[in-house]
Steps between C-alpha positions, in 0.01 A plus 500: 500500500151611401614858444790381285267286290254788469783732392620257236146448371452876482818539293388226263161666449649849459825463305655834586825413326313440176325835533826680579684335212218575258491863613876531458491346153208721400689807619803404293284447190332839546843663531613336177184611320549855625860498375384380158234770492750767601742377234227523237414857607869590498545368148193688381629819661841460335338457156299818556807691618691391189212620280499837676878536463468422128240776463715740700811414298311562177374838623845607616658385174244692296563811709876473454467438126261794465768732641759398240499747212374340178805605304726315741327176421524547123867609479749238392850488638774498238 
């Protein structure tokens, strides 16, 4: 009976379940924060990629237009 009482008293003084639950909750919160951070980086990367594609599209378009003979642009179809 003394050992049982000592065991119960030990559990009351050292609430392992509280510690485990707190650690689990903290881990979940860290995971959520990491996901938010990753999402923010992903969105930033997509904006940068879109900017780079816009620059590339402009360069390609200018190159294509520069190869069209000037007279072809000025002629009107009847």
